[in-house]
mmCIF file of the N, C-alpha and C atoms, coordinates in Angstrom:
data_MODEL
# 
_entry.id   MODEL 
# 
loop_
_atom_site.group_PDB 
_atom_site.id 
_atom_site.type_symbol 
_atom_site.label_atom_id 
_atom_site.label_alt_id 
_atom_site.label_comp_id 
_atom_site.label_asym_id 
_atom_site.label_entity_id 
_atom_site.label_seq_id 
_atom_site.pdbx_PDB_ins_code 
_atom_site.Cartn_x 
_atom_site.Cartn_y 
_atom_site.Cartn_z 
_atom_site.occupancy 
_atom_site.B_iso_or_equiv 
_atom_site.pdbx_formal_charge 
_atom_site.auth_seq_id 
_atom_site.auth_comp_id 
_atom_site.auth_asym_id 
_atom_site.auth_atom_id 
_atom_site.pdbx_PDB_model_num 
ATOM 1   N N  . MET A 1 1  ? -2.713  24.121 34.470 1.00 0.00 ? 1  MET A N  1 
ATOM 2   C CA . MET A 1 1  ? -1.717  24.307 33.222 1.00 0.00 ? 1  MET A CA 1 
ATOM 3   C C  . MET A 1 1  ? -1.480  23.032 32.740 1.00 0.00 ? 1  MET A C  1 
ATOM 4   N N  . ARG A 1 2  ? -1.569  21.933 33.371 1.00 0.00 ? 2  ARG A N  1 
ATOM 5   C CA . ARG A 1 2  ? -1.351  20.579 32.881 1.00 0.00 ? 2  ARG A CA 1 
ATOM 6   C C  . ARG A 1 2  ? -2.460  20.238 31.724 1.00 0.00 ? 2  ARG A C  1 
ATOM 7   N N  . GLU A 1 3  ? -3.433  20.901 31.717 1.00 0.00 ? 3  GLU A N  1 
ATOM 8   C CA . GLU A 1 3  ? -4.403  20.567 30.666 1.00 0.00 ? 3  GLU A CA 1 
ATOM 9   C C  . GLU A 1 3  ? -3.862  20.773 29.194 1.00 0.00 ? 3  GLU A C  1 
ATOM 10  N N  . ASN A 1 4  ? -3.014  21.771 29.179 1.00 0.00 ? 4  ASN A N  1 
ATOM 11  C CA . ASN A 1 4  ? -2.448  22.293 27.805 1.00 0.00 ? 4  ASN A CA 1 
ATOM 12  C C  . ASN A 1 4  ? -1.897  21.004 27.176 1.00 0.00 ? 4  ASN A C  1 
ATOM 13  N N  . PRO A 1 5  ? -2.424  20.913 25.863 1.00 0.00 ? 5  PRO A N  1 
ATOM 14  C CA . PRO A 1 5  ? -1.985  19.732 25.026 1.00 0.00 ? 5  PRO A CA 1 
ATOM 15  C C  . PRO A 1 5  ? -0.613  19.583 24.757 1.00 0.00 ? 5  PRO A C  1 
ATOM 16  N N  . LEU A 1 6  ? 0.035   20.711 24.755 1.00 0.00 ? 6  LEU A N  1 
ATOM 17  C CA . LEU A 1 6  ? 1.626   20.704 24.533 1.00 0.00 ? 6  LEU A CA 1 
ATOM 18  C C  . LEU A 1 6  ? 2.390   19.640 25.721 1.00 0.00 ? 6  LEU A C  1 
ATOM 19  N N  . TYR A 1 7  ? 1.758   19.636 26.706 1.00 0.00 ? 7  TYR A N  1 
ATOM 20  C CA . TYR A 1 7  ? 2.370   18.936 27.990 1.00 0.00 ? 7  TYR A CA 1 
ATOM 21  C C  . TYR A 1 7  ? 2.443   17.537 27.554 1.00 0.00 ? 7  TYR A C  1 
ATOM 22  N N  . LYS A 1 8  ? 1.547   17.023 26.826 1.00 0.00 ? 8  LYS A N  1 
ATOM 23  C CA . LYS A 1 8  ? 1.584   15.738 26.370 1.00 0.00 ? 8  LYS A CA 1 
ATOM 24  C C  . LYS A 1 8  ? 2.817   15.355 25.501 1.00 0.00 ? 8  LYS A C  1 
ATOM 25  N N  . LEU A 1 9  ? 3.031   16.305 24.670 1.00 0.00 ? 9  LEU A N  1 
ATOM 26  C CA . LEU A 1 9  ? 4.284   16.146 23.687 1.00 0.00 ? 9  LEU A CA 1 
ATOM 27  C C  . LEU A 1 9  ? 5.753   16.597 24.437 1.00 0.00 ? 9  LEU A C  1 
ATOM 28  N N  . LEU A 1 10 ? 5.572   17.506 25.412 1.00 0.00 ? 10 LEU A N  1 
ATOM 29  C CA . LEU A 1 10 ? 6.886   17.808 25.917 1.00 0.00 ? 10 LEU A CA 1 
ATOM 30  C C  . LEU A 1 10 ? 6.585   18.501 27.273 1.00 0.00 ? 10 LEU A C  1 
ATOM 31  N N  . ASP A 1 11 ? 6.921   17.759 28.294 1.00 0.00 ? 11 ASP A N  1 
ATOM 32  C CA . ASP A 1 11 ? 7.010   18.314 29.650 1.00 0.00 ? 11 ASP A CA 1 
ATOM 33  C C  . ASP A 1 11 ? 8.260   18.103 30.464 1.00 0.00 ? 11 ASP A C  1 
ATOM 34  N N  . VAL A 1 12 ? 9.045   19.080 30.509 1.00 0.00 ? 12 VAL A N  1 
ATOM 35  C CA . VAL A 1 12 ? 10.488  18.905 30.892 1.00 0.00 ? 12 VAL A CA 1 
ATOM 36  C C  . VAL A 1 12 ? 10.667  17.956 32.253 1.00 0.00 ? 12 VAL A C  1 
ATOM 37  N N  . ARG A 1 13 ? 9.603   18.235 33.096 1.00 0.00 ? 13 ARG A N  1 
ATOM 38  C CA . ARG A 1 13 ? 9.698   17.595 34.318 1.00 0.00 ? 13 ARG A CA 1 
ATOM 39  C C  . ARG A 1 13 ? 9.259   16.211 34.464 1.00 0.00 ? 13 ARG A C  1 
ATOM 40  N N  . MET A 1 14 ? 8.221   15.864 33.563 1.00 0.00 ? 14 MET A N  1 
ATOM 41  C CA . MET A 1 14 ? 7.589   14.613 33.633 1.00 0.00 ? 14 MET A CA 1 
ATOM 42  C C  . MET A 1 14 ? 7.842   13.687 32.163 1.00 0.00 ? 14 MET A C  1 
ATOM 43  N N  . GLY A 1 15 ? 8.771   14.141 31.481 1.00 0.00 ? 15 GLY A N  1 
ATOM 44  C CA . GLY A 1 15 ? 8.906   13.698 30.161 1.00 0.00 ? 15 GLY A CA 1 
ATOM 45  C C  . GLY A 1 15 ? 7.989   14.015 29.024 1.00 0.00 ? 15 GLY A C  1 
ATOM 46  N N  . GLY A 1 16 ? 7.449   13.189 28.339 1.00 0.00 ? 16 GLY A N  1 
ATOM 47  C CA . GLY A 1 16 ? 6.419   13.599 27.375 1.00 0.00 ? 16 GLY A CA 1 
ATOM 48  C C  . GLY A 1 16 ? 6.787   12.626 25.959 1.00 0.00 ? 16 GLY A C  1 
ATOM 49  N N  . LYS A 1 17 ? 6.248   12.762 25.029 1.00 0.00 ? 17 LYS A N  1 
ATOM 50  C CA . LYS A 1 17 ? 6.406   12.037 23.861 1.00 0.00 ? 17 LYS A CA 1 
ATOM 51  C C  . LYS A 1 17 ? 7.662   12.610 23.141 1.00 0.00 ? 17 LYS A C  1 
ATOM 52  N N  . MET A 1 18 ? 7.847   13.757 23.050 1.00 0.00 ? 18 MET A N  1 
ATOM 53  C CA . MET A 1 18 ? 8.924   14.336 22.418 1.00 0.00 ? 18 MET A CA 1 
ATOM 54  C C  . MET A 1 18 ? 10.359  13.874 23.026 1.00 0.00 ? 18 MET A C  1 
ATOM 55  N N  . VAL A 1 19 ? 10.431  13.896 24.373 1.00 0.00 ? 19 VAL A N  1 
ATOM 56  C CA . VAL A 1 19 ? 11.494  13.360 25.009 1.00 0.00 ? 19 VAL A CA 1 
ATOM 57  C C  . VAL A 1 19 ? 11.761  11.871 24.624 1.00 0.00 ? 19 VAL A C  1 
ATOM 58  N N  . GLU A 1 20 ? 10.655  11.130 24.780 1.00 0.00 ? 20 GLU A N  1 
ATOM 59  C CA . GLU A 1 20 ? 10.837  9.654  24.424 1.00 0.00 ? 20 GLU A CA 1 
ATOM 60  C C  . GLU A 1 20 ? 11.267  9.430  23.033 1.00 0.00 ? 20 GLU A C  1 
ATOM 61  N N  . VAL A 1 21 ? 10.815  10.152 22.116 1.00 0.00 ? 21 VAL A N  1 
ATOM 62  C CA . VAL A 1 21 ? 11.391  9.842  20.630 1.00 0.00 ? 21 VAL A CA 1 
ATOM 63  C C  . VAL A 1 21 ? 12.904  10.351 20.555 1.00 0.00 ? 21 VAL A C  1 
ATOM 64  N N  . PHE A 1 22 ? 13.200  11.518 21.036 1.00 0.00 ? 22 PHE A N  1 
ATOM 65  C CA . PHE A 1 22 ? 14.712  11.846 21.111 1.00 0.00 ? 22 PHE A CA 1 
ATOM 66  C C  . PHE A 1 22 ? 15.524  10.852 21.692 1.00 0.00 ? 22 PHE A C  1 
ATOM 67  N N  . GLU A 1 23 ? 15.162  10.310 22.971 1.00 0.00 ? 23 GLU A N  1 
ATOM 68  C CA . GLU A 1 23 ? 16.073  9.461  23.764 1.00 0.00 ? 23 GLU A CA 1 
ATOM 69  C C  . GLU A 1 23 ? 16.169  8.051  22.933 1.00 0.00 ? 23 GLU A C  1 
ATOM 70  N N  . GLU A 1 24 ? 14.963  7.589  22.068 1.00 0.00 ? 24 GLU A N  1 
ATOM 71  C CA . GLU A 1 24 ? 14.888  6.137  21.604 1.00 0.00 ? 24 GLU A CA 1 
ATOM 72  C C  . GLU A 1 24 ? 15.376  6.296  20.193 1.00 0.00 ? 24 GLU A C  1 
ATOM 73  N N  . GLU A 1 25 ? 15.260  7.333  19.359 1.00 0.00 ? 25 GLU A N  1 
ATOM 74  C CA . GLU A 1 25 ? 15.345  7.313  17.957 1.00 0.00 ? 25 GLU A CA 1 
ATOM 75  C C  . GLU A 1 25 ? 16.324  8.481  17.540 1.00 0.00 ? 25 GLU A C  1 
ATOM 76  N N  . GLY A 1 26 ? 16.598  9.494  18.334 1.00 0.00 ? 26 GLY A N  1 
ATOM 77  C CA . GLY A 1 26 ? 17.512  10.566 17.927 1.00 0.00 ? 26 GLY A CA 1 
ATOM 78  C C  . GLY A 1 26 ? 16.783  11.802 17.388 1.00 0.00 ? 26 GLY A C  1 
ATOM 79  N N  . ALA A 1 27 ? 17.794  12.717 16.977 1.00 0.00 ? 27 ALA A N  1 
ATOM 80  C CA . ALA A 1 27 ? 17.441  14.040 16.556 1.00 0.00 ? 27 ALA A CA 1 
ATOM 81  C C  . ALA A 1 27 ? 16.582  14.004 15.203 1.00 0.00 ? 27 ALA A C  1 
ATOM 82  N N  . GLU A 1 28 ? 17.008  13.277 14.174 1.00 0.00 ? 28 GLU A N  1 
ATOM 83  C CA . GLU A 1 28 ? 16.206  13.315 13.056 1.00 0.00 ? 28 GLU A CA 1 
ATOM 84  C C  . GLU A 1 28 ? 14.794  12.759 13.219 1.00 0.00 ? 28 GLU A C  1 
ATOM 85  N N  . ALA A 1 29 ? 14.646  11.755 14.009 1.00 0.00 ? 29 ALA A N  1 
ATOM 86  C CA . ALA A 1 29 ? 13.267  11.295 14.273 1.00 0.00 ? 29 ALA A CA 1 
ATOM 87  C C  . ALA A 1 29 ? 12.450  12.488 15.027 1.00 0.00 ? 29 ALA A C  1 
ATOM 88  N N  . LEU A 1 30 ? 13.020  13.134 15.794 1.00 0.00 ? 30 LEU A N  1 
ATOM 89  C CA . LEU A 1 30 ? 12.232  14.144 16.611 1.00 0.00 ? 30 LEU A CA 1 
ATOM 90  C C  . LEU A 1 30 ? 11.957  15.146 15.613 1.00 0.00 ? 30 LEU A C  1 
ATOM 91  N N  . LYS A 1 31 ? 12.872  15.416 14.739 1.00 0.00 ? 31 LYS A N  1 
ATOM 92  C CA . LYS A 1 31 ? 12.414  16.674 13.712 1.00 0.00 ? 31 LYS A CA 1 
ATOM 93  C C  . LYS A 1 31 ? 11.138  16.007 12.920 1.00 0.00 ? 31 LYS A C  1 
ATOM 94  N N  . SER A 1 32 ? 11.350  15.020 12.447 1.00 0.00 ? 32 SER A N  1 
ATOM 95  C CA . SER A 1 32 ? 10.158  14.318 11.778 1.00 0.00 ? 32 SER A CA 1 
ATOM 96  C C  . SER A 1 32 ? 8.842   14.406 12.517 1.00 0.00 ? 32 SER A C  1 
ATOM 97  N N  . PHE A 1 33 ? 8.868   13.878 13.699 1.00 0.00 ? 33 PHE A N  1 
ATOM 98  C CA . PHE A 1 33 ? 7.871   13.779 14.757 1.00 0.00 ? 33 PHE A CA 1 
ATOM 99  C C  . PHE A 1 33 ? 7.202   15.304 14.941 1.00 0.00 ? 33 PHE A C  1 
ATOM 100 N N  . CYS A 1 34 ? 8.014   16.183 15.037 1.00 0.00 ? 34 CYS A N  1 
ATOM 101 C CA . CYS A 1 34 ? 7.413   17.648 15.302 1.00 0.00 ? 34 CYS A CA 1 
ATOM 102 C C  . CYS A 1 34 ? 6.811   18.150 14.045 1.00 0.00 ? 34 CYS A C  1 
ATOM 103 N N  . ARG A 1 35 ? 7.401   18.051 12.741 1.00 0.00 ? 35 ARG A N  1 
ATOM 104 C CA . ARG A 1 35 ? 6.736   18.318 11.539 1.00 0.00 ? 35 ARG A CA 1 
ATOM 105 C C  . ARG A 1 35 ? 5.368   17.687 11.523 1.00 0.00 ? 35 ARG A C  1 
ATOM 106 N N  . GLN A 1 36 ? 5.146   16.430 11.954 1.00 0.00 ? 36 GLN A N  1 
ATOM 107 C CA . GLN A 1 36 ? 3.875   15.659 11.766 1.00 0.00 ? 36 GLN A CA 1 
ATOM 108 C C  . GLN A 1 36 ? 2.923   16.423 12.832 1.00 0.00 ? 36 GLN A C  1 
ATOM 109 N N  . HIS A 1 37 ? 3.294   16.390 13.987 1.00 0.00 ? 37 HIS A N  1 
ATOM 110 C CA . HIS A 1 37 ? 2.407   16.824 14.996 1.00 0.00 ? 37 HIS A CA 1 
ATOM 111 C C  . HIS A 1 37 ? 2.146   18.213 15.122 1.00 0.00 ? 37 HIS A C  1 
ATOM 112 N N  . PHE A 1 38 ? 3.111   18.955 14.922 1.00 0.00 ? 38 PHE A N  1 
ATOM 113 C CA . PHE A 1 38 ? 2.820   20.375 15.250 1.00 0.00 ? 38 PHE A CA 1 
ATOM 114 C C  . PHE A 1 38 ? 2.052   21.171 13.811 1.00 0.00 ? 38 PHE A C  1 
ATOM 115 N N  . GLU A 1 39 ? 2.370   20.708 12.751 1.00 0.00 ? 39 GLU A N  1 
ATOM 116 C CA . GLU A 1 39 ? 1.734   20.962 11.427 1.00 0.00 ? 39 GLU A CA 1 
ATOM 117 C C  . GLU A 1 39 ? 0.268   20.799 11.572 1.00 0.00 ? 39 GLU A C  1 
ATOM 118 N N  . ASP A 1 40 ? -0.150  19.518 12.113 1.00 0.00 ? 40 ASP A N  1 
ATOM 119 C CA . ASP A 1 40 ? -1.582  19.141 12.044 1.00 0.00 ? 40 ASP A CA 1 
ATOM 120 C C  . ASP A 1 40 ? -2.381  19.766 13.233 1.00 0.00 ? 40 ASP A C  1 
ATOM 121 N N  . GLU A 1 41 ? -1.671  19.940 14.427 1.00 0.00 ? 41 GLU A N  1 
ATOM 122 C CA . GLU A 1 41 ? -2.326  20.021 15.653 1.00 0.00 ? 41 GLU A CA 1 
ATOM 123 C C  . GLU A 1 41 ? -2.128  21.629 16.131 1.00 0.00 ? 41 GLU A C  1 
ATOM 124 N N  . PHE A 1 42 ? -1.022  22.332 15.740 1.00 0.00 ? 42 PHE A N  1 
ATOM 125 C CA . PHE A 1 42 ? -0.891  23.453 16.391 1.00 0.00 ? 42 PHE A CA 1 
ATOM 126 C C  . PHE A 1 42 ? -0.478  24.740 15.367 1.00 0.00 ? 42 PHE A C  1 
ATOM 127 N N  . LEU A 1 43 ? -0.371  24.395 14.142 1.00 0.00 ? 43 LEU A N  1 
ATOM 128 C CA . LEU A 1 43 ? -0.121  25.481 13.260 1.00 0.00 ? 43 LEU A CA 1 
ATOM 129 C C  . LEU A 1 43 ? -1.182  25.741 12.291 1.00 0.00 ? 43 LEU A C  1 
ATOM 130 N N  . TYR A 1 44 ? -1.730  26.836 12.114 1.00 0.00 ? 44 TYR A N  1 
ATOM 131 C CA . TYR A 1 44 ? -2.830  27.265 11.181 1.00 0.00 ? 44 TYR A CA 1 
ATOM 132 C C  . TYR A 1 44 ? -2.436  26.998 9.713  1.00 0.00 ? 44 TYR A C  1 
ATOM 133 N N  . ASN A 1 45 ? -3.280  26.276 9.060  1.00 0.00 ? 45 ASN A N  1 
ATOM 134 C CA . ASN A 1 45 ? -2.914  26.161 7.593  1.00 0.00 ? 45 ASN A CA 1 
ATOM 135 C C  . ASN A 1 45 ? -1.582  25.399 7.297  1.00 0.00 ? 45 ASN A C  1 
ATOM 136 N N  . SER A 1 46 ? -1.321  24.528 8.259  1.00 0.00 ? 46 SER A N  1 
ATOM 137 C CA . SER A 1 46 ? -0.224  23.611 8.042  1.00 0.00 ? 46 SER A CA 1 
ATOM 138 C C  . SER A 1 46 ? 1.084   24.541 8.086  1.00 0.00 ? 46 SER A C  1 
ATOM 139 N N  . GLY A 1 47 ? 1.030   25.548 8.788  1.00 0.00 ? 47 GLY A N  1 
ATOM 140 C CA . GLY A 1 47 ? 2.320   26.392 9.066  1.00 0.00 ? 47 GLY A CA 1 
ATOM 141 C C  . GLY A 1 47 ? 2.376   27.533 8.038  1.00 0.00 ? 47 GLY A C  1 
ATOM 142 N N  . GLU A 1 48 ? 1.466   27.597 6.910  1.00 0.00 ? 48 GLU A N  1 
ATOM 143 C CA . GLU A 1 48 ? 1.443   28.573 6.013  1.00 0.00 ? 48 GLU A CA 1 
ATOM 144 C C  . GLU A 1 48 ? 0.942   29.959 6.665  1.00 0.00 ? 48 GLU A C  1 
ATOM 145 N N  . GLY A 1 49 ? 0.159   29.935 7.739  1.00 0.00 ? 49 GLY A N  1 
ATOM 146 C CA . GLY A 1 49 ? -0.333  30.932 8.190  1.00 0.00 ? 49 GLY A CA 1 
ATOM 147 C C  . GLY A 1 49 ? -1.580  31.809 7.242  1.00 0.00 ? 49 GLY A C  1 
ATOM 148 N N  . GLU A 1 50 ? -1.945  32.972 7.552  1.00 0.00 ? 50 GLU A N  1 
ATOM 149 C CA . GLU A 1 50 ? -2.890  33.883 6.972  1.00 0.00 ? 50 GLU A CA 1 
ATOM 150 C C  . GLU A 1 50 ? -2.580  35.199 7.326  1.00 0.00 ? 50 GLU A C  1 
ATOM 151 N N  . ILE A 1 51 ? -2.870  35.884 6.523  1.00 0.00 ? 51 ILE A N  1 
ATOM 152 C CA . ILE A 1 51 ? -2.781  37.381 6.632  1.00 0.00 ? 51 ILE A CA 1 
ATOM 153 C C  . ILE A 1 51 ? -4.151  37.949 7.091  1.00 0.00 ? 51 ILE A C  1 
ATOM 154 N N  . ILE A 1 52 ? -4.189  38.670 8.366  1.00 0.00 ? 52 ILE A N  1 
ATOM 155 C CA . ILE A 1 52 ? -5.368  39.043 9.069  1.00 0.00 ? 52 ILE A CA 1 
ATOM 156 C C  . ILE A 1 52 ? -5.275  40.525 9.072  1.00 0.00 ? 52 ILE A C  1 
ATOM 157 N N  . THR A 1 53 ? -6.506  41.181 9.147  1.00 0.00 ? 53 THR A N  1 
ATOM 158 C CA . THR A 1 53 ? -6.584  42.521 9.325  1.00 0.00 ? 53 THR A CA 1 
ATOM 159 C C  . THR A 1 53 ? -6.337  43.131 10.824 1.00 0.00 ? 53 THR A C  1 
ATOM 160 N N  . HIS A 1 54 ? -6.008  44.299 11.014 1.00 0.00 ? 54 HIS A N  1 
ATOM 161 C CA . HIS A 1 54 ? -5.742  44.838 12.334 1.00 0.00 ? 54 HIS A CA 1 
ATOM 162 C C  . HIS A 1 54 ? -6.885  44.720 13.424 1.00 0.00 ? 54 HIS A C  1 
ATOM 163 N N  . SER A 1 55 ? -8.249  44.686 12.703 1.00 0.00 ? 55 SER A N  1 
ATOM 164 C CA . SER A 1 55 ? -9.344  44.612 13.775 1.00 0.00 ? 55 SER A CA 1 
ATOM 165 C C  . SER A 1 55 ? -9.338  43.203 14.234 1.00 0.00 ? 55 SER A C  1 
ATOM 166 N N  . GLU A 1 56 ? -9.008  42.118 13.219 1.00 0.00 ? 56 GLU A N  1 
ATOM 167 C CA . GLU A 1 56 ? -9.079  40.704 13.595 1.00 0.00 ? 56 GLU A CA 1 
ATOM 168 C C  . GLU A 1 56 ? -7.926  40.467 14.701 1.00 0.00 ? 56 GLU A C  1 
ATOM 169 N N  . TYR A 1 57 ? -6.860  41.037 14.474 1.00 0.00 ? 57 TYR A N  1 
ATOM 170 C CA . TYR A 1 57 ? -5.784  40.942 15.538 1.00 0.00 ? 57 TYR A CA 1 
ATOM 171 C C  . TYR A 1 57 ? -6.086  41.394 16.827 1.00 0.00 ? 57 TYR A C  1 
ATOM 172 N N  . ALA A 1 58 ? -6.792  42.807 16.790 1.00 0.00 ? 58 ALA A N  1 
ATOM 173 C CA . ALA A 1 58 ? -7.246  43.321 18.101 1.00 0.00 ? 58 ALA A CA 1 
ATOM 174 C C  . ALA A 1 58 ? -8.187  42.602 18.770 1.00 0.00 ? 58 ALA A C  1 
ATOM 175 N N  . ARG A 1 59 ? -9.211  42.100 17.854 1.00 0.00 ? 59 ARG A N  1 
ATOM 176 C CA . ARG A 1 59 ? -10.210 41.208 18.621 1.00 0.00 ? 59 ARG A CA 1 
ATOM 177 C C  . ARG A 1 59 ? -9.632  39.868 19.410 1.00 0.00 ? 59 ARG A C  1 
ATOM 178 N N  . TRP A 1 60 ? -8.600  39.140 18.585 1.00 0.00 ? 60 TRP A N  1 
ATOM 179 C CA . TRP A 1 60 ? -7.915  38.025 19.236 1.00 0.00 ? 60 TRP A CA 1 
ATOM 180 C C  . TRP A 1 60 ? -7.218  38.537 20.490 1.00 0.00 ? 60 TRP A C  1 
ATOM 181 N N  . ARG A 1 61 ? -6.589  39.722 20.320 1.00 0.00 ? 61 ARG A N  1 
ATOM 182 C CA . ARG A 1 61 ? -5.698  40.130 21.440 1.00 0.00 ? 61 ARG A CA 1 
ATOM 183 C C  . ARG A 1 61 ? -6.491  40.441 22.845 1.00 0.00 ? 61 ARG A C  1 
ATOM 184 N N  . HIS A 1 62 ? -7.612  41.033 22.464 1.00 0.00 ? 62 HIS A N  1 
ATOM 185 C CA . HIS A 1 62 ? -8.690  41.170 23.660 1.00 0.00 ? 62 HIS A CA 1 
ATOM 186 C C  . HIS A 1 62 ? -9.081  40.009 24.173 1.00 0.00 ? 62 HIS A C  1 
ATOM 187 N N  . TYR A 1 63 ? -9.568  39.000 23.316 1.00 0.00 ? 63 TYR A N  1 
ATOM 188 C CA . TYR A 1 63 ? -9.978  37.743 23.693 1.00 0.00 ? 63 TYR A CA 1 
ATOM 189 C C  . TYR A 1 63 ? -8.852  36.995 24.656 1.00 0.00 ? 63 TYR A C  1 
ATOM 190 N N  . GLN A 1 64 ? -7.558  37.016 24.381 1.00 0.00 ? 64 GLN A N  1 
ATOM 191 C CA . GLN A 1 64 ? -6.402  36.483 25.077 1.00 0.00 ? 64 GLN A CA 1 
ATOM 192 C C  . GLN A 1 64 ? -6.354  37.321 26.373 1.00 0.00 ? 64 GLN A C  1 
ATOM 193 N N  . GLU A 1 65 ? -6.404  38.479 26.415 1.00 0.00 ? 65 GLU A N  1 
ATOM 194 C CA . GLU A 1 65 ? -6.125  39.258 27.484 1.00 0.00 ? 65 GLU A CA 1 
ATOM 195 C C  . GLU A 1 65 ? -7.401  39.057 28.628 1.00 0.00 ? 65 GLU A C  1 
ATOM 196 N N  . SER A 1 66 ? -8.442  38.933 28.131 1.00 0.00 ? 66 SER A N  1 
ATOM 197 C CA . SER A 1 66 ? -9.620  38.462 28.993 1.00 0.00 ? 66 SER A CA 1 
ATOM 198 C C  . SER A 1 66 ? -9.542  37.258 29.601 1.00 0.00 ? 66 SER A C  1 
ATOM 199 N N  . LYS A 1 67 ? -8.981  36.181 28.867 1.00 0.00 ? 67 LYS A N  1 
ATOM 200 C CA . LYS A 1 67 ? -8.686  34.846 29.336 1.00 0.00 ? 67 LYS A CA 1 
ATOM 201 C C  . LYS A 1 67 ? -7.628  34.855 30.459 1.00 0.00 ? 67 LYS A C  1 
ATOM 202 N N  . ASN A 1 68 ? -6.554  35.640 30.326 1.00 0.00 ? 68 ASN A N  1 
ATOM 203 C CA . ASN A 1 68 ? -5.503  35.815 31.201 1.00 0.00 ? 68 ASN A CA 1 
ATOM 204 C C  . ASN A 1 68 ? -5.905  36.562 32.498 1.00 0.00 ? 68 ASN A C  1 
ATOM 205 N N  . ARG A 1 69 ? -7.028  37.469 32.478 1.00 0.00 ? 69 ARG A N  1 
ATOM 206 C CA . ARG A 1 69 ? -7.551  38.073 33.668 1.00 0.00 ? 69 ARG A CA 1 
ATOM 207 C C  . ARG A 1 69 ? -8.313  36.954 34.297 1.00 0.00 ? 69 ARG A C  1 
ATOM 208 N N  . GLU A 1 70 ? -8.949  36.338 33.613 1.00 0.00 ? 70 GLU A N  1 
ATOM 209 C CA . GLU A 1 70 ? -9.875  35.148 34.441 1.00 0.00 ? 70 GLU A CA 1 
ATOM 210 C C  . GLU A 1 70 ? -8.916  34.201 35.092 1.00 0.00 ? 70 GLU A C  1 
ATOM 211 N N  . VAL A 1 71 ? -7.884  33.903 34.555 1.00 0.00 ? 71 VAL A N  1 
ATOM 212 C CA . VAL A 1 71 ? -6.831  32.917 35.148 1.00 0.00 ? 71 VAL A CA 1 
ATOM 213 C C  . VAL A 1 71 ? -6.325  33.648 36.285 1.00 0.00 ? 71 VAL A C  1 
ATOM 214 N N  . CYS A 1 72 ? -5.775  34.852 36.217 1.00 0.00 ? 72 CYS A N  1 
ATOM 215 C CA . CYS A 1 72 ? -5.148  35.655 37.338 1.00 0.00 ? 72 CYS A CA 1 
ATOM 216 C C  . CYS A 1 72 ? -6.323  35.787 38.483 1.00 0.00 ? 72 CYS A C  1 
ATOM 217 N N  . TYR A 1 73 ? -7.590  36.069 38.179 1.00 0.00 ? 73 TYR A N  1 
ATOM 218 C CA . TYR A 1 73 ? -8.476  36.262 39.277 1.00 0.00 ? 73 TYR A CA 1 
ATOM 219 C C  . TYR A 1 73 ? -8.703  34.831 40.041 1.00 0.00 ? 73 TYR A C  1 
ATOM 220 N N  . VAL A 1 74 ? -8.686  33.747 39.263 1.00 0.00 ? 74 VAL A N  1 
ATOM 221 C CA . VAL A 1 74 ? -8.641  32.383 39.897 1.00 0.00 ? 74 VAL A CA 1 
ATOM 222 C C  . VAL A 1 74 ? -7.681  32.165 40.680 1.00 0.00 ? 74 VAL A C  1 
ATOM 223 N N  . LEU A 1 75 ? -6.410  32.412 40.229 1.00 0.00 ? 75 LEU A N  1 
ATOM 224 C CA . LEU A 1 75 ? -5.257  32.123 40.940 1.00 0.00 ? 75 LEU A CA 1 
ATOM 225 C C  . LEU A 1 75 ? -5.057  33.067 42.086 1.00 0.00 ? 75 LEU A C  1 
ATOM 226 N N  . CYS A 1 76 ? -5.535  34.198 41.886 1.00 0.00 ? 76 CYS A N  1 
ATOM 227 C CA . CYS A 1 76 ? -5.064  35.123 43.170 1.00 0.00 ? 76 CYS A CA 1 
ATOM 228 C C  . CYS A 1 76 ? -6.129  35.128 44.191 1.00 0.00 ? 76 CYS A C  1 
ATOM 229 N N  . PHE A 1 77 ? -7.264  34.914 43.716 1.00 0.00 ? 77 PHE A N  1 
ATOM 230 C CA . PHE A 1 77 ? -8.504  34.952 44.778 1.00 0.00 ? 77 PHE A CA 1 
ATOM 231 C C  . PHE A 1 77 ? -9.227  33.690 45.108 1.00 0.00 ? 77 PHE A C  1 
ATOM 232 N N  . SER A 1 78 ? -8.664  32.546 44.855 1.00 0.00 ? 78 SER A N  1 
ATOM 233 C CA . SER A 1 78 ? -9.285  31.418 45.084 1.00 0.00 ? 78 SER A CA 1 
ATOM 234 C C  . SER A 1 78 ? -8.717  30.770 46.404 1.00 0.00 ? 78 SER A C  1 
# 
């Protein structure tokens, strides 16, 4: 799980960049930091999103479920 890029920004147990920004610069700086990093790295189309068809959603959902099954298999049977 530690490979998740969000852990670099916020890891409650081990700190992270968001914790540092909040502690050093306050809430307003944290809001600015989040806008800058989340829009560019984690939101599609800078947060504007896109309308997709039901079949595109179903394909994405199937992909997500298959990834979860692989993780469960590795965790349960390794």
